[in-house]
C-alpha positions as CSV (number, residue, x, y, z in Angstrom):
1,M,-51.4,100.5,8.0
2,K,-49.0,97.6,8.0
3,R,-46.9,99.2,10.8
4,V,-50.0,99.8,13.0
5,F,-51.0,96.1,12.7
6,N,-47.5,94.9,13.7
7,T,-47.6,97.1,16.8
8,F,-51.0,95.8,17.7
9,A,-49.9,92.2,17.3
10,V,-46.9,92.6,19.6
11,L,-49.1,94.2,22.2
12,L,-51.6,91.4,22.0
13,L,-48.9,88.8,22.3
14,C,-47.5,90.4,25.5
15,L,-50.9,90.6,27.1
16,T,-51.5,86.9,26.2
17,M,-48.2,85.8,27.8
18,V,-48.9,87.8,31.0
19,F,-52.5,86.4,31.2
20,S,-51.2,82.8,30.5
21,S,-48.6,83.0,33.3
22,V,-51.3,84.2,35.7
23,T,-53.5,81.4,34.6
24,V,-50.8,78.8,35.0
25,A,-50.0,80.0,38.5
26,F,-53.7,79.9,39.4
27,A,-54.3,76.5,37.9
28,A,-51.4,74.9,39.7
29,D,-52.9,75.9,43.0
30,Q,-56.2,74.3,41.9
31,V,-54.9,70.7,40.9
32,G,-56.0,68.6,43.8
33,K,-54.3,65.5,45.3
34,S,-55.7,62.1,44.4
35,G,-56.9,60.2,47.5
36,N,-58.2,56.9,48.6
37,I,-55.9,55.0,46.2
38,V,-56.5,51.2,46.4
39,I,-55.7,48.0,44.6
40,G,-58.5,46.3,42.7
41,N,-58.4,43.1,40.8
42,V,-55.0,41.4,40.5
43,T,-54.0,38.5,38.2
44,A,-50.6,37.1,37.2
45,T,-50.0,39.8,34.7
46,T,-52.5,42.6,35.5
47,V,-53.0,45.0,38.4
48,E,-56.1,47.3,38.7
49,V,-55.6,50.5,40.6
50,R,-58.4,52.8,41.7
51,W,-58.5,56.2,43.4
52,R,-60.9,59.1,44.3
53,A,-61.8,61.5,41.5
54,V,-60.4,65.1,41.7
55,D,-62.7,67.9,40.5
56,G,-61.7,70.0,37.5
57,V,-58.8,68.0,36.2
58,K,-58.0,66.8,32.8
59,G,-56.8,63.3,33.8
60,Y,-54.5,61.2,35.9
61,V,-51.1,59.5,35.4
62,L,-50.3,56.1,37.2
63,Y,-46.8,55.3,38.2
64,R,-45.1,52.0,39.1
65,A,-41.9,50.8,40.9
66,T,-40.7,47.6,42.6
67,S,-39.6,49.5,45.8
68,P,-41.4,52.2,47.7
69,D,-38.2,54.1,48.0
70,S,-37.3,53.8,44.3
71,E,-36.0,56.9,42.5
72,E,-37.1,55.5,39.1
73,W,-40.9,55.3,38.9
74,E,-42.1,54.4,35.5
75,S,-45.4,55.6,34.0
76,V,-48.0,52.9,33.5
77,G,-50.3,55.2,31.5
78,K,-52.8,58.1,31.7
79,T,-56.5,58.1,31.9
80,S,-59.4,60.5,32.4
81,D,-61.2,57.9,34.5
82,R,-60.5,57.1,38.2
83,T,-59.2,53.6,37.5
84,L,-56.4,52.2,35.4
85,T,-55.1,48.6,34.9
86,D,-51.4,47.8,34.6
87,K,-51.4,45.1,31.8
88,D,-47.6,44.7,31.7
89,A,-46.9,43.1,35.1
90,S,-44.8,40.0,35.8
91,P,-46.1,37.0,37.7
92,G,-45.2,36.6,41.3
93,T,-43.8,40.2,41.7
94,V,-44.3,42.9,44.3
95,Y,-45.2,46.3,42.8
96,Y,-45.8,49.8,44.3
97,Y,-48.2,52.3,42.7
98,K,-49.0,56.0,43.1
99,V,-51.1,58.4,41.0
100,R,-51.3,62.2,40.5
101,A,-53.9,64.4,38.7
102,Y,-53.2,67.0,36.1
103,K,-54.7,70.0,34.2
104,L,-53.5,71.4,30.9
105,E,-51.9,74.7,30.2
106,Q,-54.2,77.2,28.5
107,G,-53.5,78.3,25.0
108,I,-55.0,81.2,23.0
109,F,-57.9,79.0,21.9
110,G,-58.2,76.8,25.0
111,D,-56.5,73.7,26.4
112,K,-53.1,72.8,24.9
113,I,-52.4,69.4,23.5
114,D,-52.4,66.6,26.2
115,V,-48.7,65.9,26.3
116,N,-46.4,65.7,29.3
117,G,-44.8,69.1,28.7
118,N,-48.2,70.9,28.7
119,R,-49.5,69.3,32.0
120,I,-49.8,71.0,35.3
121,Y,-49.6,68.2,38.0
122,G,-50.9,68.0,41.4
123,E,-49.2,66.2,44.3
124,Y,-48.6,62.4,44.2
125,S,-51.0,60.2,46.1
126,K,-49.9,57.9,48.8
127,T,-48.2,54.6,47.7
128,V,-50.0,51.3,47.6
129,K,-48.6,47.8,47.2
130,A,-49.8,44.9,45.0
131,I,-48.5,41.4,44.6
132,T,-49.3,39.6,41.3
133,D,-50.4,36.0,41.2
134,P,-48.2,33.2,39.9
135,N,-49.0,32.1,36.4
136,K,-51.7,29.6,35.6
137,V,-50.5,26.1,35.5
138,S,-50.5,24.6,31.9
139,G,-49.3,21.6,30.0
140,I,-50.4,18.9,32.4
141,K,-49.6,15.3,31.2
142,T,-48.7,11.9,32.6
143,T,-45.1,10.8,32.4
144,D,-45.6,7.4,34.0
145,L,-48.9,5.5,34.0
146,S,-49.6,2.1,35.5
147,G,-52.6,0.3,36.9
148,T,-52.1,1.6,40.4
149,S,-50.2,4.9,40.1
150,L,-49.5,7.8,37.8
151,T,-47.1,10.7,37.6
152,L,-48.5,14.1,36.7
153,A,-46.1,16.6,35.2
154,W,-46.7,20.2,34.1
155,N,-44.9,23.3,32.8
156,S,-43.2,25.4,35.5
157,A,-45.4,28.4,36.2
158,S,-43.6,31.8,36.3
159,G,-43.7,33.4,39.7
160,A,-44.5,30.1,41.5
161,K,-42.9,29.0,44.7
162,A,-44.8,25.7,44.9
163,Y,-48.0,23.9,43.6
164,Q,-51.1,22.4,45.0
165,V,-52.6,19.3,43.4
166,Y,-56.3,18.6,43.7
167,Q,-58.1,15.3,42.9
168,L,-61.8,14.9,42.2
169,N,-63.6,12.8,44.7
170,A,-66.0,10.8,42.6
171,A,-68.4,10.2,45.5
172,T,-68.8,13.8,46.6
173,G,-68.2,15.5,43.2
174,K,-65.8,17.9,44.9
175,Y,-62.0,18.4,44.5
176,K,-59.8,17.7,47.4
177,R,-56.2,18.8,47.8
178,I,-53.9,15.8,47.8
179,A,-50.4,17.4,47.7
180,N,-48.3,20.5,48.1
181,T,-45.0,20.2,46.1
182,S,-42.2,22.5,45.1
183,K,-41.6,20.4,42.0
184,N,-43.5,20.5,38.8
185,K,-44.5,16.8,39.0
186,Y,-46.2,14.5,41.5
187,T,-46.9,10.8,41.7
188,V,-50.4,9.7,42.8
189,K,-50.5,6.2,44.2
190,N,-53.0,3.6,45.5
191,L,-55.2,4.0,42.4
192,K,-57.5,1.4,40.9
193,P,-56.8,-0.2,37.5
194,L,-58.9,0.9,34.4
195,T,-60.4,3.9,36.3
196,E,-60.7,7.5,35.3
197,Y,-59.3,10.2,37.6
198,S,-59.5,14.0,37.3
199,F,-57.0,16.6,38.6
200,K,-56.4,20.3,38.6
201,I,-53.4,22.2,39.8
202,R,-52.6,25.7,40.9
203,A,-49.4,27.5,41.7
204,Y,-48.8,29.7,44.7
205,H,-46.1,31.9,46.3
206,K,-45.5,33.4,49.7
207,L,-44.7,37.1,49.3
208,K,-46.3,38.7,52.3
209,G,-48.8,35.8,52.7
210,V,-49.9,33.0,50.4
211,V,-51.0,34.1,46.9
212,Y,-52.6,31.5,44.7
213,G,-52.7,31.4,40.9
214,E,-55.7,30.3,38.8
215,F,-56.5,26.6,38.7
216,S,-55.4,24.8,35.6
217,P,-58.0,23.2,33.3
218,V,-59.2,19.8,34.5
219,F,-57.0,17.0,33.4
220,T,-58.6,13.5,33.2
221,V,-56.6,10.3,32.7
222,K,-57.5,6.6,32.8
223,T,-55.2,4.1,34.6
224,K,-53.9,1.1,32.8
225,P,-54.8,-2.5,33.5
226,A,-53.4,-4.1,36.7
227,D,-49.6,-4.4,36.7
228,A,-47.9,-7.8,36.3
229,Q,-47.1,-9.3,39.7
230,N,-44.3,-11.4,41.1
231,F,-42.4,-11.4,37.8
232,K,-39.1,-13.3,38.6
233,L,-36.6,-16.0,37.7
234,S,-37.9,-19.0,39.6
235,K,-35.6,-21.7,38.4
236,S,-32.2,-21.9,36.8
237,T,-29.9,-24.8,35.9
238,S,-26.8,-25.1,33.8
239,T,-28.8,-25.4,30.6
240,S,-32.2,-23.9,31.2
241,Y,-34.2,-21.4,33.2
242,T,-37.8,-20.6,34.0
243,L,-39.6,-17.2,34.5
244,T,-42.8,-17.1,36.4
245,W,-45.4,-14.4,37.3
246,S,-48.8,-14.1,39.0
247,A,-52.3,-14.1,37.3
248,D,-54.7,-11.3,38.0
249,E,-58.5,-11.9,37.6
250,S,-59.0,-8.3,36.2
251,V,-56.7,-8.9,33.2
252,D,-57.2,-11.0,30.1
253,G,-53.6,-12.1,29.6
254,F,-49.9,-11.2,29.3
255,Q,-47.3,-10.1,26.8
256,L,-43.7,-11.2,27.4
257,G,-40.9,-9.1,25.8
258,K,-37.3,-10.2,25.2
259,Y,-34.4,-8.0,24.2
260,S,-32.8,-9.1,20.9
261,K,-29.0,-8.8,21.2
262,E,-28.7,-9.2,17.4
263,D,-31.2,-6.5,16.4
264,K,-30.7,-4.3,19.5
265,E,-34.4,-4.0,20.1
266,W,-37.2,-5.5,22.2
267,K,-39.4,-8.2,20.7
268,V,-42.6,-10.0,21.9
269,V,-41.9,-13.7,22.4
270,L,-45.3,-14.5,24.1
271,N,-48.3,-12.6,22.8
272,E,-51.8,-12.7,24.3
273,T,-51.0,-15.6,26.6
274,K,-52.8,-16.7,29.7
275,E,-49.7,-18.7,30.8
276,T,-47.9,-17.7,33.9
277,S,-44.5,-19.2,33.2
278,Y,-41.9,-19.3,30.4
279,T,-39.0,-21.8,30.1
280,V,-35.9,-21.7,27.9
281,T,-33.9,-24.9,27.5
282,G,-30.9,-26.2,25.6
283,L,-28.6,-23.4,26.6
284,E,-24.9,-23.1,27.4
285,K,-23.6,-22.3,30.8
286,G,-23.7,-18.6,31.6
287,G,-26.2,-17.7,28.9
288,S,-28.6,-14.9,29.8
289,D,-31.4,-12.7,28.3
290,R,-33.4,-9.7,29.4
291,Y,-37.2,-9.8,29.8
292,M,-40.1,-7.5,30.5
293,L,-43.8,-8.4,31.1
294,R,-47.1,-6.5,30.8
295,T,-50.8,-7.3,31.1
296,F,-53.6,-6.5,28.7
297,V,-57.4,-6.2,28.7
298,K,-59.5,-6.8,25.6
299,V,-62.7,-4.9,25.1
300,N,-64.7,-5.0,21.8
301,D,-61.6,-6.3,19.9
302,K,-59.5,-3.4,21.3
303,Y,-56.5,-4.0,23.5
304,D,-55.6,-1.9,26.5
305,Y,-52.1,-2.8,27.7
306,G,-50.6,-2.4,31.1
307,K,-47.3,-0.9,32.0
308,W,-44.1,-2.9,31.1
309,S,-42.5,-4.3,34.2
310,E,-39.0,-3.6,35.2
311,E,-36.4,-5.7,33.4
312,I,-35.3,-9.0,34.9
313,V,-32.5,-11.3,33.7
314,G,-33.2,-14.9,32.9
315,G,-30.2,-17.1,32.5
316,T,-28.3,-20.3,33.3
317,I,-26.0,-20.8,36.2
318,P,-22.5,-19.7,35.4
319,K,-19.8,-22.3,35.8
320,A,-18.0,-22.3,39.2
321,P,-14.6,-20.5,39.0
322,V,-11.5,-22.6,39.3
323,N,-7.8,-22.1,40.1
324,L,-8.4,-19.9,43.1
325,K,-5.1,-18.9,44.5
326,L,-3.0,-16.2,46.2
327,A,-2.0,-13.4,43.9
328,A,0.0,-11.4,46.4
329,N,0.3,-10.4,50.1
330,T,0.0,-6.6,50.4
331,D,1.0,-4.3,53.2
332,N,-2.4,-4.7,54.9
333,G,-4.2,-7.7,53.3
334,I,-4.5,-10.5,50.7
335,S,-5.0,-10.3,47.0
336,I,-6.5,-13.5,45.4
337,T,-7.1,-14.4,41.7
338,W,-8.9,-17.2,39.8
339,D,-9.7,-18.2,36.2
340,Y,-12.5,-16.4,34.4
341,S,-15.9,-18.3,34.2
342,D,-17.4,-18.1,30.8
343,N,-20.0,-15.3,30.4
344,A,-19.9,-14.4,34.1
345,A,-20.7,-10.7,34.7
346,G,-19.0,-10.6,38.1
347,Y,-18.0,-12.5,41.2
348,E,-19.0,-12.5,44.8
349,V,-16.1,-13.3,47.3
350,Y,-16.7,-15.0,50.7
351,C,-14.2,-15.2,53.5
352,R,-14.1,-16.8,57.0
353,E,-11.5,-16.6,59.7
354,E,-10.1,-19.9,60.9
355,N,-13.3,-22.0,60.5
356,G,-15.7,-19.2,61.5
357,N,-18.8,-18.2,59.7
358,W,-18.7,-17.4,56.0
359,K,-19.3,-13.8,55.1
360,S,-19.5,-11.9,51.8
361,V,-16.6,-9.5,51.7
362,G,-17.4,-7.9,48.3
363,T,-18.1,-8.3,44.6
364,T,-15.9,-7.6,41.5
365,H,-16.2,-7.6,37.8
366,N,-12.6,-8.8,37.4
367,N,-11.0,-12.2,38.2
368,H,-9.2,-10.9,41.2
369,F,-10.0,-9.3,44.6
370,S,-8.1,-7.5,47.3
371,H,-9.2,-8.1,50.9
372,A,-7.7,-5.3,53.1
373,N,-7.3,-4.6,56.8
374,L,-6.4,-8.2,57.8
375,T,-4.6,-9.4,60.9
376,E,-1.0,-10.6,60.6
377,K,-0.2,-14.2,61.1
378,K,-3.8,-15.3,60.8
379,T,-5.4,-17.9,58.5
380,Y,-8.2,-16.8,56.1
381,E,-10.3,-19.1,53.9
382,Y,-11.8,-17.9,50.6
383,K,-14.3,-19.1,48.1
384,V,-15.8,-17.4,45.1
385,R,-19.1,-17.7,43.1
386,P,-19.9,-16.1,39.7
387,Y,-23.1,-14.3,38.7
388,I,-24.8,-13.0,35.6
389,G,-27.2,-10.1,35.5
390,A,-27.1,-7.1,37.7
391,S,-28.7,-5.4,40.7
392,D,-31.8,-7.4,42.0
393,S,-31.7,-9.9,39.1
394,K,-28.3,-11.5,39.8
395,I,-28.1,-15.2,39.1
396,Y,-25.4,-17.0,41.1
397,G,-23.4,-20.0,40.1
398,N,-21.9,-22.5,42.5
399,F,-18.9,-21.8,44.7
400,G,-15.6,-23.0,43.5
401,E,-12.9,-24.6,45.6
402,V,-11.9,-23.2,49.0
403,V,-8.4,-21.9,49.5
404,S,-6.8,-21.4,52.9
405,L,-4.2,-18.5,53.1
406,Y,-2.0,-17.5,55.9
407,Y,-1.5,-13.7,56.0
408,V,2.0,-12.4,56.5
409,P,2.8,-9.0,54.8
410,I,5.7,-9.5,52.4
411,E,7.3,-7.2,49.9
412,E,7.0,-7.8,46.2
413,P,10.0,-9.6,44.7
414,E,12.5,-7.4,42.9
415,T,12.5,-7.5,39.1
416,V,15.8,-7.4,37.2
417,Y,16.1,-4.4,35.0
418,P,19.0,-3.0,32.8
419,D,21.4,-1.1,34.9
420,D,20.8,2.1,32.9
421,W,17.0,1.9,33.3
422,D,15.0,3.6,36.1
423,N,13.6,0.5,37.8
424,T,12.0,2.7,40.5
425,G,9.2,3.6,38.2
426,I,9.7,7.4,38.8
427,I,9.9,8.0,35.1
428,G,6.8,5.8,34.8
429,Y,8.3,2.9,32.8
430,L,9.7,-0.6,33.7
431,Y,11.4,-3.4,31.7
432,D,10.1,-6.9,31.0
433,P,13.2,-9.0,30.4
434,E,11.2,-12.0,29.1
435,A,9.3,-10.0,26.5
436,K,12.3,-7.7,26.0
437,C,10.2,-4.6,26.0
438,F,9.6,-1.6,28.2
439,Y,6.1,-1.0,29.7
440,T,4.4,1.5,32.0
441,A,4.3,1.0,35.8
442,D,0.9,0.1,37.4
443,D,0.3,3.7,38.7
444,P,2.5,6.1,36.7
445,W,2.5,9.8,37.1
446,Q,0.7,10.1,33.7
447,R,-2.4,8.7,35.4
448,N,-3.0,12.0,37.2
449,F,-3.6,14.0,34.0
450,G,-6.3,12.1,32.1
451,Y,-6.3,12.3,28.3
452,N,-7.6,14.5,25.5
453,E,-6.8,15.0,21.8
454,I,-4.4,17.9,22.5
455,Y,-1.9,15.3,23.8
456,D,-2.0,13.5,20.5
457,Q,-1.7,16.7,18.5
458,S,1.4,17.7,20.5
459,A,3.1,14.3,20.2
460,S,5.1,15.2,17.0
461,L,6.8,18.0,18.9
462,V,8.8,15.4,20.8
463,A,9.3,13.1,17.8
464,I,6.4,10.8,18.6
465,I,4.9,9.7,15.2
466,I,1.9,7.5,15.9
467,E,-1.5,6.4,14.6
468,T,-4.4,6.4,17.0
469,C,-8.0,5.1,17.1
470,R,-10.6,6.3,19.6
471,L,-13.5,4.0,20.5
472,K,-16.2,6.0,22.3
473,F,-19.4,4.6,23.9
474,E,-21.8,5.2,26.8
475,Y,-22.0,2.8,29.7
476,D,-22.9,2.9,33.4
477,D,-24.2,6.5,32.9
478,R,-20.8,7.7,31.8
479,D,-18.9,8.4,28.6
480,W,-16.1,5.8,28.0
481,M,-13.2,5.8,25.6
482,I,-10.8,3.0,24.7
483,Q,-7.9,4.5,22.8
484,L,-5.3,2.7,20.7
485,W,-1.9,3.9,19.6
486,K,1.0,2.4,17.6
487,G,4.1,3.9,15.9
488,N,7.4,5.6,16.8
489,Y,8.0,7.0,20.3
490,G,11.0,9.4,20.1
491,F,14.2,8.4,18.3
492,I,14.9,5.1,19.9
493,L,11.5,3.3,20.7
494,Y,8.5,2.0,18.8
495,G,5.5,0.1,20.1
496,A,1.8,0.3,21.0
497,E,-0.6,1.3,23.8
498,I,-4.2,0.7,24.9
499,G,-5.8,3.1,27.3
500,I,-9.1,2.9,29.3
501,Y,-10.7,6.3,30.1
502,N,-14.1,7.6,31.2
503,K,-15.8,10.9,32.2
504,P,-19.1,12.1,33.6
505,K,-21.8,12.6,31.0
506,D,-22.4,16.2,31.9
507,R,-18.8,17.1,31.2
508,T,-19.0,18.8,27.8
509,L,-15.2,19.2,27.6
510,E,-13.7,16.2,25.7
511,H,-11.2,15.5,28.5
512,Y,-11.3,12.0,29.9
513,D,-10.1,10.7,33.3
514,C,-7.9,7.6,33.5
515,A,-9.8,4.6,34.7
516,T,-9.8,4.0,38.4
517,D,-8.8,0.7,39.9
518,E,-12.4,-0.3,40.0
519,D,-12.9,0.6,36.3
520,M,-9.8,-1.2,35.0
521,L,-10.4,-4.1,32.6
522,Q,-8.6,-7.4,31.9
523,M,-6.7,-7.1,28.6
524,E,-3.8,-8.5,26.6
525,M,-2.0,-7.4,23.4
526,T,0.5,-8.5,20.8
527,L,2.3,-6.2,18.4
528,Y,3.4,-7.5,14.9
529,E,5.8,-5.7,12.6
530,K,6.6,-6.1,8.9
531,T,10.0,-7.3,7.8
532,Q,11.4,-8.8,4.7
533,I,12.7,-12.4,4.4
534,L,14.3,-13.2,1.1
535,G,12.6,-10.2,-0.4
536,V,9.1,-11.2,0.8
537,D,7.1,-9.1,3.2
538,T,6.6,-11.1,6.4
539,W,4.8,-10.2,9.6
540,V,6.6,-11.3,12.8
541,K,5.7,-10.8,16.5
542,T,7.5,-7.9,18.2
543,F,6.3,-8.6,21.7
544,S,3.3,-9.7,23.8
545,R,1.9,-8.1,26.9
546,P,0.1,-10.6,29.4
547,Y,-3.6,-10.8,30.0
548,Q,-4.0,-8.8,33.2
549,R,-6.1,-6.1,34.8
550,Q,-5.0,-2.7,33.5
551,W,-6.1,0.8,32.7
552,W,-3.1,1.4,30.3
553,H,-1.5,-1.6,28.6
554,T,1.8,-0.7,26.8
555,G,4.8,-2.1,25.2
556,F,7.9,-0.4,23.6
557,V,11.1,-1.9,22.1
558,L,14.3,-0.3,21.0
559,G,14.7,0.7,17.4
560,N,16.7,3.5,15.7
561,M,14.1,5.8,14.2
562,M,16.6,7.2,11.7
563,A,17.8,3.8,10.5
564,N,14.9,1.5,11.2
565,A,11.7,3.6,11.5
566,R,8.4,1.8,12.2
567,Y,5.5,3.7,10.7
568,D,1.9,2.8,11.5
569,T,1.6,0.8,8.3
570,D,4.5,-1.4,9.4
571,L,2.8,-2.3,12.7
572,R,-0.3,-4.3,13.4
573,L,-1.9,-4.8,16.9
574,Y,-3.9,-7.7,18.2
575,A,-5.7,-7.4,21.5
576,R,-8.3,-8.9,23.8
577,I,-10.3,-6.9,26.3
578,T,-12.9,-8.4,28.7
579,M,-15.9,-6.3,29.4
580,R,-17.8,-6.0,32.7
581,D,-21.1,-7.3,31.4
582,Y,-23.1,-7.7,28.2
583,A,-24.4,-4.1,28.3
584,M,-20.8,-2.9,28.2
585,L,-19.9,-5.4,25.5
586,A,-22.8,-4.3,23.3
587,A,-21.8,-0.6,23.7
588,C,-18.1,-1.3,23.0
589,E,-19.0,-3.5,20.0
590,A,-21.0,-0.7,18.5
591,A,-18.0,1.7,18.9
592,F,-15.8,-0.8,17.0
593,R,-18.3,-0.9,14.1
594,E,-18.5,2.9,14.1
595,Q,-14.7,3.0,13.6
596,G,-15.0,0.7,10.6
597,F,-14.0,-2.6,12.2
598,I,-15.6,-5.7,10.6
599,K,-16.8,-8.7,12.6
600,A,-14.8,-11.7,11.5
601,D,-13.2,-15.0,12.6
602,L,-9.8,-14.2,14.3
603,K,-8.8,-17.7,15.3
604,N,-6.1,-18.0,12.7
605,L,-3.9,-15.0,13.6
606,A,-1.2,-16.1,11.2
607,E,-3.6,-15.5,8.3
608,V,-5.4,-12.5,9.9
609,V,-2.2,-10.6,10.3
610,K,-1.6,-10.7,6.6
611,A,-5.1,-9.3,5.7
612,E,-5.8,-5.6,5.1
613,G,-8.4,-4.0,7.3
614,N,-9.6,-3.8,10.9
615,F,-11.4,-6.8,12.4
616,Y,-13.1,-7.8,15.7
617,T,-14.9,-10.7,17.2
618,T,-16.7,-11.5,20.5
619,N,-16.6,-14.6,22.7
620,G,-18.6,-14.3,26.0
621,L,-17.6,-11.0,27.5
622,D,-14.3,-10.9,25.5
623,I,-13.9,-8.6,22.5
624,S,-10.8,-9.4,20.4
625,F,-9.7,-7.2,17.6
626,F,-7.0,-6.7,15.0
627,W,-6.0,-3.2,14.1
628,T,-3.9,-2.4,11.1
């Protein structure tokens, strides 16, 4: 009996296989092609696809690609309905879709399980294209708000090419487009103070026509009180100055803010005042301060403040510069120099040709100026006036004396150097017979390579044993570094250096450029060394380098390293550097404090040189320091 059952089972299986193959062949012929495929609703991240139903099929599979000729179509999903939504689309993207119907293979007991291997597909439908919207704009805020303008900013919308900004018209109650912009911010102007305004924004792109995203939620903001008007320095003398501004009937008063140099923060010096002027008296020549002004409106004991004005500088007239004279005749012009005016931030130079009209020929932060492209054997007259402040808030002092100069190009006089020294400057060093020290030429080859810490780390390889100090600060939208060195330089020299360097703020590599001619600063330095007199440690001056405009001030003297080594503890450096303006002075002073320098009185150098520690002091735009 068992044998008979097995034979019957085998026979039944064979018949089933034959019947199934016939059924499969028959079913394949009966799976129709989906037609009338169309795109329905489209958003930034969804695409609805519809098609005509096919009779007698189990379901449909929808496919997607980013090119109609793609060989890699991905399945979006399956459905028994005649519509399917792609919920995984990206904003601002072109997609192509096609669909095909399917039936299932028949098993012994009916349809097999609905998996891809058991499906019998019909033909693909035609291909249709859809373009998703850009994302909905979000995160609207104001980044700058005043009484008459505001700046809207929002998050960048994925898939957006540009944006449309709409503003509510209070009279009609309808929104009107006020701007198209490719940026994710826009400034609205000509507004009224203390008024509410409503905005909405939508993104769009241009992929086969303009496609808009959804509007953002409505953003409502109220403008501030009217801005302060005509805020300026109206009067300045050698000991006082006066600030003035205009009254506005729509505001209740003003606040005047002053920047505290001591505390490094803004403080209110006039609060809730109705006055329209502010006078400071009893000042020294060249003194200056920074101010800002804003309005306010008081409603039910609550204050609504206006926007702070731009900074202006209030200060006294700097003293007229003296001792204006010829510094040098160059190959194509004249270089002049003068004595520094206390606290001056810079100077404006005027020139006229043989009693002609005076013309401004330039400004400088230093006490010298080179006037190029002059005519030989011609007389030029010069005068200079100092200023404090910067940009539109410069306060000018009086002109100093007039100097008349006759231009004839001459060569610089030769300097006497030791016969065995390279007085051409090719090596990069010259000799000062008066100070009896070597120093760097004005524009040595080293200037082409900038500076970074690797140079210091490699110094010992060439027997340079030195101590260094790096003073880093931000100024003029750049990173600056003043670096100090002292110690042994090879086997026969010892001395000191001061270098001025800067680099762009976006340069992440800690490599600095040597200061350009425009960025050089006035500086001087004196090196002291320890010696013993009658068994007592005594500090004596090794050399001094003059107060002059430099980017790299140096001095080196002969000394046998093996027999008379000068280590960093045996050398102490005094120096003075003049900053461009008070902003630079404040930034540099902070750098000294960060490196452990203590502010102290440095007038008695004979006593300071004996002290342990690092000290600095300021006087006007000068910062003097003692580095041990």
